[in-house]
C-alpha positions in Angstrom: -2.1 -34.2 26.3 -1.8 -30.0 26.9 0.4 -29.6 24.0 -1.8 -31.1 22.1 -5.0 -29.6 23.0 -2.5 -25.9 22.7 -2.3 -26.7 19.1 -5.0 -27.7 18.5 -7.0 -24.1 19.7 -4.2 -22.4 18.2 -5.1 -24.3 15.0 -8.8 -23.5 15.2 -8.4 -19.7 16.3 -6.4 -19.5 13.0 -9.1 -21.1 11.0 -11.6 -18.9 12.6 -9.3 -15.4 12.0 -9.1 -16.7 7.9 -12.4 -16.9 7.7 -13.8 -13.4 9.2 -10.9 -12.2 6.6 -12.3 -14.4 3.8 -15.9 -13.0 5.1 -15.0 -9.6 4.7 -13.4 -9.6 1.8 -15.9 -11.5 0.1 -19.1 -9.2 1.5 -16.5 -5.9 0.5 -16.7 -7.6 -3.3 -20.3 -8.3 -3.7 -20.5 -4.4 -2.3 -18.6 -3.2 -5.0 -21.2 -4.9 -7.7 -23.4 -3.0 -6.4 -22.1 0.5 -5.6 -19.3 2.4 -6.5 -18.6 4.0 -3.3 -18.0 0.3 -1.6 -14.5 -0.2 -0.7 -11.9 -3.3 -1.0 -9.5 -3.7 1.8 -6.2 -4.5 0.7 -5.0 -7.9 1.8 -2.0 -6.5 3.0 -4.3 -3.8 6.2 -6.0 -7.1 6.7 -2.8 -8.8 7.9 -0.5 -6.1 8.5 1.9 -8.2 10.7 2.7 -10.7 7.3 3.2 -8.6 5.3 5.4 -5.9 7.2 8.3 -6.2 5.3 6.7 -6.0 2.0 5.3 -2.9 2.9 8.4 -1.1 4.4 9.6 -2.5 0.8 7.2 -0.5 -1.1 7.3 2.8 0.8 10.9 2.6 0.4 10.5 2.2 -3.5 8.1 4.9 -3.9 10.1 7.4 -1.6 13.1 6.9 -4.0 10.4 7.9 -7.1 9.4 10.5 -5.5 12.7 11.8 -5.0 13.1 10.9 -8.3 10.0 13.1 -9.7 10.8 16.0 -7.6 14.6 15.7 -8.8 13.9 15.8 -12.6 10.8 18.4 -11.9 13.5 20.6 -10.5 15.7 20.0 -13.3 12.9 20.7 -15.7 12.1 23.9 -13.9 16.6 25.3 -13.4 16.6 24.5 -17.5 13.2 26.5 -18.2 14.7 29.4 -15.9 18.3 29.3 -17.8 17.2 29.1 -20.7 14.7 32.8 -20.2 17.2 34.4 -18.5 19.9 33.6 -21.4 16.9 35.5 -23.1 16.7 38.2 -21.1 13.1 37.4 -19.6 15.0 37.2 -15.8 16.8 39.8 -14.7 
């Protein structure tokens, strides 16, 4: 009997939590129709534990993209510097 009531309480808590999140999202979307300053909270911020793995993967992908961009910028800088050096503009 206790197990069934614990499950029912957990189920009610889950439904209340999800309804509260849904109400917040609806409020944010309605606010965004009237104000450009309204911020819509991403779902992964509303339920961080649920999306922890995806967030970690996205951060890793962003880090790799940032590193590739940095490498490309450094190669471009080196090419421009070496080109100017060959022309005698840099000593």
